[in-house]
Short mmCIF file of the C-alpha atoms (twelve columns), coordinates in Angstrom:
data_MODEL
# 
_entry.id   MODEL 
# 
loop_
_atom_site.group_PDB 
_atom_site.id 
_atom_site.type_symbol 
_atom_site.label_atom_id 
_atom_site.label_alt_id 
_atom_site.label_comp_id 
_atom_site.label_asym_id 
_atom_site.label_seq_id 
_atom_site.Cartn_x 
_atom_site.Cartn_y 
_atom_site.Cartn_z 
_atom_site.pdbx_PDB_model_num 
ATOM 1   C CA . MET A 1   108.276 293.768 -40.032 1 
ATOM 2   C CA . PRO A 2   107.545 296.997 -38.126 1 
ATOM 3   C CA . LEU A 3   110.322 298.981 -39.775 1 
ATOM 4   C CA . GLY A 4   108.272 302.056 -40.570 1 
ATOM 5   C CA . GLY A 5   107.299 303.346 -43.986 1 
ATOM 6   C CA . TYR A 6   107.997 306.071 -46.504 1 
ATOM 7   C CA . VAL A 7   105.844 307.534 -49.267 1 
ATOM 8   C CA . LYS A 8   107.545 309.450 -52.074 1 
ATOM 9   C CA . ILE A 9   105.167 311.953 -53.642 1 
ATOM 10  C CA . THR A 10  105.998 313.457 -56.999 1 
ATOM 11  C CA . GLY A 11  107.214 317.019 -56.662 1 
ATOM 12  C CA . MET A 12  107.946 317.175 -52.942 1 
ATOM 13  C CA . ASN A 13  111.332 318.591 -53.901 1 
ATOM 14  C CA . PRO A 14  110.938 321.687 -56.087 1 
ATOM 15  C CA . ASN A 15  114.245 320.812 -57.796 1 
ATOM 16  C CA . GLU A 16  112.979 317.403 -58.880 1 
ATOM 17  C CA . ARG A 17  112.861 316.785 -62.627 1 
ATOM 18  C CA . ILE A 18  109.419 315.534 -63.587 1 
ATOM 19  C CA . PRO A 19  107.671 315.087 -66.945 1 
ATOM 20  C CA . PRO A 20  105.867 318.249 -68.166 1 
ATOM 21  C CA . GLU A 21  102.533 316.434 -68.415 1 
ATOM 22  C CA . VAL A 22  102.436 315.743 -64.643 1 
ATOM 23  C CA . ALA A 23  104.092 318.987 -63.499 1 
ATOM 24  C CA . PRO A 24  100.754 320.739 -62.746 1 
ATOM 25  C CA . ARG A 25  99.917  317.916 -60.315 1 
ATOM 26  C CA . ALA A 26  103.256 318.067 -58.479 1 
ATOM 27  C CA . TYR A 27  103.068 318.316 -54.705 1 
ATOM 28  C CA . TYR A 28  104.787 321.689 -54.336 1 
ATOM 29  C CA . ARG A 29  102.391 323.259 -56.901 1 
ATOM 30  C CA . GLN A 30  99.297  322.410 -54.860 1 
ATOM 31  C CA . PRO A 31  97.694  324.871 -52.409 1 
ATOM 32  C CA . PRO A 32  98.627  324.393 -48.730 1 
ATOM 33  C CA . TRP A 33  95.242  322.941 -47.728 1 
ATOM 34  C CA . LYS A 34  95.573  320.133 -50.282 1 
ATOM 35  C CA . ARG A 35  99.074  319.297 -49.106 1 
ATOM 36  C CA . ILE A 36  97.890  319.206 -45.479 1 
ATOM 37  C CA . VAL A 37  95.010  316.856 -46.340 1 
ATOM 38  C CA . VAL A 38  97.310  314.503 -48.254 1 
ATOM 39  C CA . ILE A 39  100.003 314.435 -45.575 1 
ATOM 40  C CA . PHE A 40  97.535  314.062 -42.690 1 
ATOM 41  C CA . ALA A 41  95.967  311.010 -44.364 1 
ATOM 42  C CA . GLY A 42  98.772  308.759 -43.080 1 
ATOM 43  C CA . PRO A 43  98.571  309.669 -39.359 1 
ATOM 44  C CA . PHE A 44  94.777  309.734 -39.648 1 
ATOM 45  C CA . MET A 45  94.759  306.081 -40.743 1 
ATOM 46  C CA . ASN A 46  96.971  305.219 -37.767 1 
ATOM 47  C CA . PHE A 47  94.483  306.966 -35.458 1 
ATOM 48  C CA . LEU A 48  91.585  305.187 -37.184 1 
ATOM 49  C CA . ILE A 49  93.192  301.744 -36.865 1 
ATOM 50  C CA . ALA A 50  93.882  302.308 -33.166 1 
ATOM 51  C CA . PHE A 51  90.311  303.515 -32.601 1 
ATOM 52  C CA . GLY A 52  88.827  300.573 -34.494 1 
ATOM 53  C CA . ILE A 53  90.807  297.957 -32.560 1 
ATOM 54  C CA . ILE A 54  90.141  299.419 -29.089 1 
ATOM 55  C CA . TRP A 55  86.458  300.087 -29.833 1 
ATOM 56  C CA . ALA A 56  85.900  296.560 -31.213 1 
ATOM 57  C CA . LEU A 57  87.588  294.988 -28.171 1 
ATOM 58  C CA . LEU A 58  85.380  297.024 -25.832 1 
ATOM 59  C CA . LEU A 59  82.214  296.002 -27.668 1 
ATOM 60  C CA . THR A 60  83.100  292.299 -27.766 1 
ATOM 61  C CA . GLY A 61  84.814  291.852 -24.415 1 
ATOM 62  C CA . GLY A 62  83.573  294.725 -22.292 1 
ATOM 63  C CA . ARG A 63  85.690  297.017 -20.180 1 
ATOM 64  C CA . GLU A 64  87.931  295.416 -17.593 1 
ATOM 65  C CA . HIS A 65  88.407  296.976 -14.182 1 
ATOM 66  C CA . PRO A 66  91.013  295.947 -11.598 1 
ATOM 67  C CA . ASP A 67  89.347  294.273 -8.649  1 
ATOM 68  C CA . ILE A 68  90.341  293.345 -5.116  1 
ATOM 69  C CA . LYS A 69  88.943  289.873 -5.563  1 
ATOM 70  C CA . VAL A 70  91.068  286.743 -5.247  1 
ATOM 71  C CA . ASP A 71  91.699  285.320 -8.693  1 
ATOM 72  C CA . THR A 72  94.203  282.536 -7.946  1 
ATOM 73  C CA . VAL A 73  95.722  280.970 -4.842  1 
ATOM 74  C CA . ALA A 74  99.232  279.524 -5.176  1 
ATOM 75  C CA . PRO A 75  99.231  275.741 -4.469  1 
ATOM 76  C CA . LYS A 76  102.046 276.091 -1.926  1 
ATOM 77  C CA . GLY A 77  101.305 279.644 -0.842  1 
ATOM 78  C CA . ALA A 78  100.547 280.843 2.659   1 
ATOM 79  C CA . ALA A 79  96.801  281.175 1.983   1 
ATOM 80  C CA . THR A 80  96.315  277.808 0.252   1 
ATOM 81  C CA . SER A 81  93.952  276.290 2.801   1 
ATOM 82  C CA . GLN A 82  92.131  279.481 3.788   1 
ATOM 83  C CA . LEU A 83  91.483  281.822 0.859   1 
ATOM 84  C CA . ARG A 84  89.522  280.811 -2.242  1 
ATOM 85  C CA . PRO A 85  89.130  282.266 -5.741  1 
ATOM 86  C CA . GLY A 86  86.247  284.714 -5.633  1 
ATOM 87  C CA . ASP A 87  86.887  285.940 -2.086  1 
ATOM 88  C CA . ARG A 88  86.833  289.719 -1.821  1 
ATOM 89  C CA . VAL A 89  89.622  291.012 0.386   1 
ATOM 90  C CA . LEU A 90  88.077  293.629 2.682   1 
ATOM 91  C CA . SER A 91  91.231  294.414 4.640   1 
ATOM 92  C CA . ILE A 92  94.659  293.114 5.649   1 
ATOM 93  C CA . ASP A 93  95.966  294.167 9.064   1 
ATOM 94  C CA . GLY A 94  93.463  297.016 9.060   1 
ATOM 95  C CA . LYS A 95  94.422  298.343 5.613   1 
ATOM 96  C CA . PRO A 96  91.171  298.675 3.618   1 
ATOM 97  C CA . GLY A 97  90.686  296.646 0.460   1 
ATOM 98  C CA . TRP A 98  87.491  296.062 -1.482  1 
ATOM 99  C CA . ALA A 99  84.539  298.408 -1.107  1 
ATOM 100 C CA . PRO A 100 81.667  299.217 -3.497  1 
ATOM 101 C CA . GLY A 101 82.088  302.119 -5.873  1 
ATOM 102 C CA . LEU A 102 85.892  302.310 -5.951  1 
ATOM 103 C CA . SER A 103 87.516  303.850 -9.012  1 
ATOM 104 C CA . ASP A 104 90.253  302.000 -10.912 1 
ATOM 105 C CA . ASP A 105 92.906  304.285 -9.401  1 
ATOM 106 C CA . GLN A 106 91.594  303.673 -5.888  1 
ATOM 107 C CA . VAL A 107 91.652  299.918 -6.449  1 
ATOM 108 C CA . ALA A 108 95.254  300.080 -7.705  1 
ATOM 109 C CA . LYS A 109 96.325  302.107 -4.656  1 
ATOM 110 C CA . ARG A 110 94.564  299.744 -2.273  1 
ATOM 111 C CA . ARG A 111 96.219  296.733 -3.864  1 
ATOM 112 C CA . LEU A 112 99.602  298.291 -3.203  1 
ATOM 113 C CA . ALA A 113 98.614  299.152 0.368   1 
ATOM 114 C CA . LEU A 114 97.466  295.573 1.016   1 
ATOM 115 C CA . ARG A 115 100.737 294.173 -0.268  1 
ATOM 116 C CA . ALA A 116 102.715 296.617 1.882   1 
ATOM 117 C CA . ALA A 117 100.700 295.549 4.963   1 
ATOM 118 C CA . VAL A 118 101.663 291.880 4.408   1 
ATOM 119 C CA . ASP A 119 105.315 292.763 3.699   1 
ATOM 120 C CA . ARG A 120 105.734 294.311 7.142   1 
ATOM 121 C CA . HIS A 121 105.768 290.858 8.731   1 
ATOM 122 C CA . ARG A 122 109.125 289.282 9.587   1 
ATOM 123 C CA . CYS A 123 110.535 285.775 9.663   1 
ATOM 124 C CA . ALA A 124 112.063 284.265 12.800  1 
ATOM 125 C CA . GLY A 125 115.383 285.910 13.625  1 
ATOM 126 C CA . GLY A 126 114.700 288.675 11.114  1 
ATOM 127 C CA . ALA A 127 116.427 286.861 8.239   1 
ATOM 128 C CA . ARG A 128 114.276 286.341 5.149   1 
ATOM 129 C CA . THR A 129 114.991 283.049 3.398   1 
ATOM 130 C CA . ALA A 130 113.072 281.231 0.687   1 
ATOM 131 C CA . GLY A 131 109.781 279.923 2.060   1 
ATOM 132 C CA . CYS A 132 110.271 281.223 5.614   1 
ATOM 133 C CA . VAL A 133 107.015 281.825 7.491   1 
ATOM 134 C CA . ALA A 134 106.270 285.038 9.369   1 
ATOM 135 C CA . THR A 135 106.390 284.892 13.157  1 
ATOM 136 C CA . THR A 136 103.084 286.775 13.395  1 
ATOM 137 C CA . PRO A 137 99.954  286.189 11.301  1 
ATOM 138 C CA . ALA A 138 98.258  288.767 9.135   1 
ATOM 139 C CA . THR A 139 94.606  289.467 9.924   1 
ATOM 140 C CA . VAL A 140 92.691  289.116 6.662   1 
ATOM 141 C CA . ALA A 141 89.002  290.080 6.447   1 
ATOM 142 C CA . VAL A 142 87.198  288.675 3.409   1 
ATOM 143 C CA . GLN A 143 83.705  288.572 1.950   1 
ATOM 144 C CA . ARG A 144 82.819  285.065 0.746   1 
ATOM 145 C CA . GLY A 145 79.375  285.088 -0.753  1 
ATOM 146 C CA . GLU A 146 77.090  286.268 2.038   1 
ATOM 147 C CA . GLN A 147 79.657  285.477 4.732   1 
ATOM 148 C CA . ARG A 148 82.177  287.846 6.213   1 
ATOM 149 C CA . LEU A 149 85.201  285.996 7.582   1 
ATOM 150 C CA . THR A 150 88.250  287.039 9.539   1 
ATOM 151 C CA . LEU A 151 91.266  284.810 8.835   1 
ATOM 152 C CA . ARG A 152 94.707  284.766 10.388  1 
ATOM 153 C CA . ILE A 153 97.370  283.810 7.808   1 
ATOM 154 C CA . ARG A 154 101.139 283.781 8.204   1 
ATOM 155 C CA . PRO A 155 102.682 285.232 5.018   1 
ATOM 156 C CA . ARG A 156 105.740 283.594 3.474   1 
ATOM 157 C CA . TRP A 157 108.873 285.099 1.960   1 
ATOM 158 C CA . THR A 158 108.836 284.812 -1.830  1 
ATOM 159 C CA . PRO A 159 112.310 285.434 -3.352  1 
ATOM 160 C CA . GLU A 160 110.943 286.016 -6.878  1 
ATOM 161 C CA . ALA A 161 108.835 288.928 -5.635  1 
ATOM 162 C CA . GLY A 162 111.243 289.985 -2.900  1 
ATOM 163 C CA . ALA A 163 108.403 290.288 -0.386  1 
ATOM 164 C CA . MET A 164 106.334 288.545 2.275   1 
ATOM 165 C CA . LEU A 165 103.200 287.358 0.471   1 
ATOM 166 C CA . LEU A 166 99.985  285.436 1.013   1 
ATOM 167 C CA . GLY A 167 100.369 283.707 -2.340  1 
ATOM 168 C CA . ILE A 168 97.308  285.148 -4.095  1 
ATOM 169 C CA . THR A 169 96.650  287.198 -7.210  1 
ATOM 170 C CA . TYR A 170 93.805  289.630 -7.702  1 
ATOM 171 C CA . GLY A 171 91.390  289.467 -10.604 1 
ATOM 172 C CA . THR A 172 89.375  291.858 -12.724 1 
ATOM 173 C CA . SER A 173 85.701  292.623 -13.229 1 
ATOM 174 C CA . THR A 174 84.145  293.152 -16.664 1 
ATOM 175 C CA . GLU A 175 81.573  295.794 -17.538 1 
ATOM 176 C CA . ASP A 176 79.538  295.675 -20.761 1 
ATOM 177 C CA . VAL A 177 79.539  298.903 -22.795 1 
ATOM 178 C CA . GLY A 178 77.415  299.966 -25.744 1 
ATOM 179 C CA . PRO A 179 78.665  301.453 -29.039 1 
ATOM 180 C CA . VAL A 180 78.308  305.106 -27.986 1 
ATOM 181 C CA . ARG A 181 79.850  304.728 -24.537 1 
ATOM 182 C CA . GLY A 182 82.491  302.435 -26.028 1 
ATOM 183 C CA . ALA A 183 83.436  305.145 -28.531 1 
ATOM 184 C CA . ARG A 184 83.673  307.718 -25.740 1 
ATOM 185 C CA . ILE A 185 85.869  305.434 -23.626 1 
ATOM 186 C CA . THR A 186 88.052  304.700 -26.659 1 
ATOM 187 C CA . VAL A 187 88.611  308.402 -27.354 1 
ATOM 188 C CA . ASN A 188 89.459  309.041 -23.700 1 
ATOM 189 C CA . GLU A 189 91.950  306.175 -23.601 1 
ATOM 190 C CA . MET A 190 93.538  307.310 -26.869 1 
ATOM 191 C CA . TRP A 191 93.878  310.815 -25.443 1 
ATOM 192 C CA . ASP A 192 95.591  309.424 -22.337 1 
ATOM 193 C CA . VAL A 193 98.071  307.513 -24.513 1 
ATOM 194 C CA . THR A 194 98.646  310.586 -26.686 1 
ATOM 195 C CA . THR A 195 99.460  312.867 -23.741 1 
ATOM 196 C CA . ALA A 196 101.668 310.158 -22.198 1 
ATOM 197 C CA . THR A 197 103.533 309.720 -25.502 1 
ATOM 198 C CA . VAL A 198 104.178 313.445 -25.913 1 
ATOM 199 C CA . SER A 199 105.295 313.935 -22.308 1 
ATOM 200 C CA . GLY A 200 107.399 310.764 -22.520 1 
ATOM 201 C CA . ILE A 201 109.255 312.001 -25.610 1 
ATOM 202 C CA . VAL A 202 109.937 315.340 -23.902 1 
ATOM 203 C CA . LYS A 203 111.197 313.603 -20.747 1 
ATOM 204 C CA . VAL A 204 113.634 311.492 -22.778 1 
ATOM 205 C CA . PHE A 205 115.896 314.529 -23.087 1 
ATOM 206 C CA . TYR A 206 116.193 315.280 -19.367 1 
ATOM 207 C CA . ASN A 207 114.970 312.255 -17.395 1 
ATOM 208 C CA . PRO A 208 117.165 309.104 -17.317 1 
ATOM 209 C CA . GLN A 209 114.263 306.985 -16.064 1 
ATOM 210 C CA . ALA A 210 112.128 308.036 -19.039 1 
ATOM 211 C CA . ARG A 211 114.922 307.033 -21.428 1 
ATOM 212 C CA . LYS A 212 114.860 303.525 -19.990 1 
ATOM 213 C CA . GLN A 213 111.196 303.159 -21.005 1 
ATOM 214 C CA . VAL A 214 111.838 303.758 -24.719 1 
ATOM 215 C CA . SER A 215 111.687 300.747 -27.047 1 
ATOM 216 C CA . GLY A 216 112.840 300.518 -30.636 1 
ATOM 217 C CA . VAL A 217 112.149 298.276 -33.608 1 
ATOM 218 C CA . VAL A 218 113.588 295.191 -31.912 1 
ATOM 219 C CA . GLY A 219 111.569 295.701 -28.735 1 
ATOM 220 C CA . THR A 220 108.371 296.415 -30.653 1 
ATOM 221 C CA . PHE A 221 108.738 293.196 -32.621 1 
ATOM 222 C CA . GLU A 222 109.669 291.063 -29.602 1 
ATOM 223 C CA . VAL A 223 106.882 292.383 -27.358 1 
ATOM 224 C CA . THR A 224 104.348 291.838 -30.139 1 
ATOM 225 C CA . ARG A 225 105.639 288.313 -30.815 1 
ATOM 226 C CA . GLU A 226 105.599 287.296 -27.145 1 
ATOM 227 C CA . THR A 227 102.152 288.807 -26.595 1 
ATOM 228 C CA . ILE A 228 100.603 287.030 -29.595 1 
ATOM 229 C CA . ALA A 229 101.986 283.749 -28.245 1 
ATOM 230 C CA . PHE A 230 99.805  283.799 -25.124 1 
ATOM 231 C CA . ASP A 231 97.095  286.477 -25.317 1 
ATOM 232 C CA . THR A 232 95.419  287.513 -28.573 1 
ATOM 233 C CA . LYS A 233 93.416  290.352 -26.992 1 
ATOM 234 C CA . ARG A 234 96.483  291.901 -25.421 1 
ATOM 235 C CA . ALA A 235 98.336  291.499 -28.726 1 
ATOM 236 C CA . LEU A 236 95.631  293.516 -30.479 1 
ATOM 237 C CA . LEU A 237 95.918  296.204 -27.794 1 
ATOM 238 C CA . ILE A 238 99.679  296.308 -28.380 1 
ATOM 239 C CA . LEU A 239 99.084  296.782 -32.119 1 
ATOM 240 C CA . ALA A 240 96.607  299.593 -31.360 1 
ATOM 241 C CA . LEU A 241 99.167  301.226 -29.066 1 
ATOM 242 C CA . ILE A 242 101.874 300.979 -31.755 1 
ATOM 243 C CA . SER A 243 99.565  302.479 -34.379 1 
ATOM 244 C CA . LEU A 244 98.524  305.331 -32.077 1 
ATOM 245 C CA . SER A 245 102.091 306.071 -30.981 1 
ATOM 246 C CA . LEU A 246 103.236 306.180 -34.618 1 
ATOM 247 C CA . ALA A 247 100.489 308.681 -35.412 1 
ATOM 248 C CA . VAL A 248 101.392 310.927 -32.485 1 
ATOM 249 C CA . ILE A 249 105.150 310.899 -33.097 1 
ATOM 250 C CA . ASN A 250 104.634 311.377 -36.821 1 
ATOM 251 C CA . LEU A 251 102.757 314.621 -36.127 1 
ATOM 252 C CA . PHE A 252 105.696 316.243 -34.326 1 
ATOM 253 C CA . PRO A 253 106.388 319.476 -36.290 1 
ATOM 254 C CA . PHE A 254 109.796 318.447 -37.643 1 
ATOM 255 C CA . LEU A 255 110.767 317.311 -41.119 1 
ATOM 256 C CA . PRO A 256 110.882 314.600 -42.412 1 
ATOM 257 C CA . LEU A 257 107.940 313.674 -40.158 1 
ATOM 258 C CA . ASP A 258 104.437 314.331 -41.488 1 
ATOM 259 C CA . GLY A 259 103.946 316.977 -38.836 1 
ATOM 260 C CA . GLY A 260 106.901 318.869 -40.329 1 
ATOM 261 C CA . HIS A 261 105.286 318.971 -43.759 1 
ATOM 262 C CA . ILE A 262 102.023 320.175 -42.202 1 
ATOM 263 C CA . PHE A 263 103.877 322.831 -40.178 1 
ATOM 264 C CA . TRP A 264 105.612 324.294 -43.229 1 
ATOM 265 C CA . ALA A 265 102.396 324.208 -45.289 1 
ATOM 266 C CA . LEU A 266 100.694 326.220 -42.531 1 
ATOM 267 C CA . ALA A 267 103.680 328.588 -42.390 1 
ATOM 268 C CA . GLU A 268 103.343 329.175 -46.124 1 
ATOM 269 C CA . LYS A 269 99.634  329.871 -45.723 1 
ATOM 270 C CA . VAL A 270 100.300 332.442 -42.972 1 
ATOM 271 C CA . ARG A 271 103.243 333.974 -44.874 1 
ATOM 272 C CA . GLY A 272 101.258 334.224 -48.100 1 
ATOM 273 C CA . ARG A 273 104.052 332.875 -50.287 1 
ATOM 274 C CA . PRO A 274 106.178 329.683 -50.510 1 
ATOM 275 C CA . ILE A 275 108.903 329.007 -47.947 1 
ATOM 276 C CA . PRO A 276 112.340 328.650 -49.605 1 
ATOM 277 C CA . PHE A 277 113.185 324.964 -49.900 1 
ATOM 278 C CA . SER A 278 116.681 325.642 -48.556 1 
ATOM 279 C CA . VAL A 279 115.155 326.860 -45.282 1 
ATOM 280 C CA . MET A 280 113.106 323.670 -44.945 1 
ATOM 281 C CA . GLU A 281 116.178 321.556 -45.696 1 
ATOM 282 C CA . ARG A 282 118.136 323.201 -42.896 1 
ATOM 283 C CA . ALA A 283 115.188 322.837 -40.512 1 
ATOM 284 C CA . SER A 284 114.893 319.141 -41.344 1 
ATOM 285 C CA . VAL A 285 118.193 318.507 -39.512 1 
ATOM 286 C CA . VAL A 286 116.286 318.902 -36.219 1 
ATOM 287 C CA . GLY A 287 113.808 316.208 -37.221 1 
ATOM 288 C CA . PHE A 288 116.507 313.811 -38.401 1 
ATOM 289 C CA . MET A 289 118.383 314.256 -35.138 1 
ATOM 290 C CA . LEU A 290 115.211 313.613 -33.110 1 
ATOM 291 C CA . VAL A 291 114.489 310.391 -34.988 1 
ATOM 292 C CA . LEU A 292 118.131 309.302 -34.726 1 
ATOM 293 C CA . VAL A 293 118.302 309.958 -30.959 1 
ATOM 294 C CA . LEU A 294 115.091 308.010 -30.332 1 
ATOM 295 C CA . PHE A 295 116.311 305.147 -32.527 1 
ATOM 296 C CA . VAL A 296 119.654 304.867 -30.736 1 
ATOM 297 C CA . ILE A 297 118.067 305.032 -27.261 1 
ATOM 298 C CA . GLY A 298 115.391 302.483 -28.171 1 
ATOM 299 C CA . PHE A 299 117.825 300.104 -29.865 1 
ATOM 300 C CA . THR A 300 120.240 300.252 -26.923 1 
ATOM 301 C CA . ASN A 301 117.426 299.550 -24.463 1 
ATOM 302 C CA . ASP A 302 116.188 296.644 -26.574 1 
ATOM 303 C CA . ILE A 303 119.599 294.999 -26.656 1 
ATOM 304 C CA . GLY A 304 119.911 295.437 -22.891 1 
ATOM 305 C CA . ARG A 305 116.534 293.771 -22.331 1 
ATOM 306 C CA . LEU A 306 117.274 290.917 -24.722 1 
ATOM 307 C CA . THR A 307 120.560 290.143 -22.938 1 
ATOM 308 C CA . GLY A 308 119.093 290.746 -19.472 1 
ATOM 309 C CA . GLN A 309 115.686 290.052 -17.940 1 
ATOM 310 C CA . GLY A 310 113.720 290.205 -21.174 1 
ATOM 311 C CA . PHE A 311 110.585 292.232 -21.805 1 
ATOM 312 C CA . ASN A 312 108.408 290.688 -19.043 1 
ATOM 313 C CA . VAL A 313 105.327 290.629 -21.249 1 
ATOM 314 C CA . ARG A 314 103.502 288.154 -19.024 1 
# 
């Protein structure tokens, strides 16, 4: 159960009564550098687990890139008799699609542009009803093997998507990576998640849309459960994301988080003498409030998703 964890170390509270024979080894009697090493061990293991999972997945499965290649064609979709899996969509109504050398971001933007080009078509009379066919066809240029074809397909209104569609999904391409490059990619991806986590936590306090993205214990469990049920690789990525997010949040400089203990150990080192425990106790209220606010927001969002549209893992 992903309910978090707590480690009680002897002597973290200077007022704690401990046997005389272990008093010299108490936490508060150790030099700051030792306390920092001990406290950082927990977040470090979370970072290490996340790195290990992502790196292993890259080595075994390669790196996936979004592609503008037809992956599936809906049996009753508009493009059923014309497009085939493997076709590369070069353009739709003049909007460019696949081209060699595109970055992942460029591919994502072109996918959106292609969908928007199809959605501009209208059904007869202007009213969009389930299954209605567009009055004008979309001009679709595709690369099929060595052939370049220009097809004219009338998109259909799809209520589930709320758009005029051809009835296709795009696939991905896989690139093999070696251990060194895989490690570099893993570090870069972990850094992206770390910066997104920090900025996301900050935005929670002033951006309503950011608050809606927060999940709590219930959401974490449900997303993990649903993901394991249909995609083991994605489930492992979710576990890596959870482990990395825990490490990042745990390093925020507020007690009782690990980052709070590290912060006050560094403050003692700079000050040259111990920080009064009463000061740290008062400062810990900030950390408790942060954790409580995030818990309440996440729990509320989870309940809303469970009683509404779910978590849309697929």
